[in-house]
C-alpha positions, -999 to 999 in steps of 0.1 A, spaced: 454 -681 -84 452 -645 -70 420 -626 -63 422 -604 -94 424 -635 -116 395 -652 -99 374 -620 -103 382 -619 -141 373 -656 -145 341 -651 -125 330 -624 -148 339 -645 -178 319 -674 -163 289 -653 -158 292 -640 -193 291 -675 -206 261 -684 -187 241 -652 -193 252 -644 -229 218 -655 -244 196 -637 -219 177 -607 -233 153 -602 -205 174 -576 -187 194 -602 -168 223 -607 -193 260 -600 -188 255 -563 -193 236 -563 -161 265 -580 -143 289 -554 -156 267 -525 -143 261 -540 -109 299 -546 -106 306 -510 -115 279 -497 -90 296 -518 -63 330 -502 -71 313 -468 -67 299 -477 -34 331 -493 -22 348 -459 -24 328 -449 7 322 -481 24 348 -501 44 342 -538 33 359 -568 19 361 -557 -18 370 -592 -30 339 -607 -14 317 -579 -27 329 -580 -63 329 -619 -64 293 -619 -52 284 -592 -79 299 -613 -106 281 -644 -96 248 -631 -82 227 -640 -112 244 -673 -125 217 -693 -106 188 -667 -107 155 -685 -101 139 -666 -130 165 -681 -153 170 -714 -136 138 -723 -119 148 -758 -110 182 -748 -94 177 -743 -56 213 -750 -46 233 -723 -64 249 -751 -84 267 -728 -109 281 -704 -83 291 -732 -60 308 -751 -89 328 -720 -98 340 -712 -63 349 -748 -56 368 -753 -88 388 -720 -81 396 -732 -47 380 -704 -29 379 -710 9 349 -727 24 342 -696 46 342 -673 16 320 -696 -4 295 -697 24 295 -659 26 291 -655 -13 262 -679 -13 245 -661 16 248 -628 -2 234 -642 -34 205 -657 -16 197 -624 2 202 -601 -27 169 -605 -46 137 -586 -42 110 -609 -27 81 -586 -20 74 -584 17 98 -613 23 128 -593 11 158 -596 34 183 -568 43 216 -586 45 234 -586 78 268 -580 64 281 -547 49 292 -567 19 257 -581 14 242 -545 17 267 -533 -9 258 -560 -34 221 -556 -28 223 -518 -33 243 -522 -65 218 -546 -78 189 -524 -70 204 -494 -86 203 -513 -120 165 -517 -115 157 -480 -114 166 -449 -134 168 -451 -172 184 -485 -173 157 -498 -148 130 -487 -173 148 -504 -201 152 -536 -183 115 -536 -170 102 -534 -205 127 -560 -218 117 -584 -191 80 -578 -196 82 -582 -234 103 -615 -230 75 -629 -206 47 -617 -228 34 -592 -204 13 -562 -215 27 -526 -212 -3 -517 -192 -37 -532 -183 -61 -517 -158 -77 -551 -153 -45 -564 -138 -45 -549 -103 -15 -535 -86 -3 -557 -57 23 -541 -34 23 -565 -4 31 -598 -20 49 -626 -3 79 -641 -22 57 -670 -35 30 -645 -46 56 -621 -62 72 -651 -82 38 -662 -94 23 -627 -101 17 -618 -138 10 -581 -139 17 -555 -165 51 -538 -169 36 -504 -157 22 -521 -126 57 -535 -120 69 -499 -113 45 -498 -83 50 -533 -72 88 -531 -70 108 -503 -88 93 -472 -69 99 -491 -36 136 -495 -40 147 -461 -31 136 -464 4 151 -499 7 187 -489 1 212 -495 29 244 -476 21 246 -438 19 261 -439 -16 232 -462 -27 207 -439 -12 221 -409 -30 223 -427 -64 188 -442 -59 172 -407 -51 182 -394 -86 172 -425 -104 139 -427 -86 131 -391 -98 137 -403 -133 111 -431 -129 86 -405 -118 93 -383 -148 89 -414 -171 56 -423 -156 43 -387 -159 52 -386 -197 39 -421 -201 6 -411 -186 4 -381 -209 9 -401 -240 -14 -432 -231 -36 -422 -202 -20 -449 -181 7 -449 -156 14 -421 -132 -21 -418 -120 -19 -453 -105 4 -441 -77 
């Protein structure tokens, strides 16, 4: 099986697993991250197969969706069944493990491939789509739009971040507004800057309409 076919089947595999997710982590998210990575790859020298394969599989074992899976069971099964080499499997699983935001425990991947995947994923958490996904996730987890009683916490450990139950507006300050300065690739930095500005515009308008939001910065 050639690499193109493996990538196509990896996308189909992710689609099957994530088709019923409406929290902002569905298959449409995978498609956008994949496209973001293709854009970044135009400027970065990297193993494109490794990057795109990791993008396709990066959420098939997401702890938010599969809290009891700590061994990347779905990704590992796909890679093994498709006879991907052990070295590539190890690299893909490392990238998947490193990609997520984990508060102050967030890792910057050592490889350029990992950096591209992480930037591609982060880009989908900011800008207009990032706003849409934040409110989709908040609603699916019964979180309020805003609540001044729920204090903003910016310096959380991974454990604290996973357990934290803040409002959706607070999430902008706890994660989304931090991502612009956490990008690794030059293309990612440029794209993030524009999307970050849109987050600020949204918070300004949200504050005007509700009296909550931007003033929390």
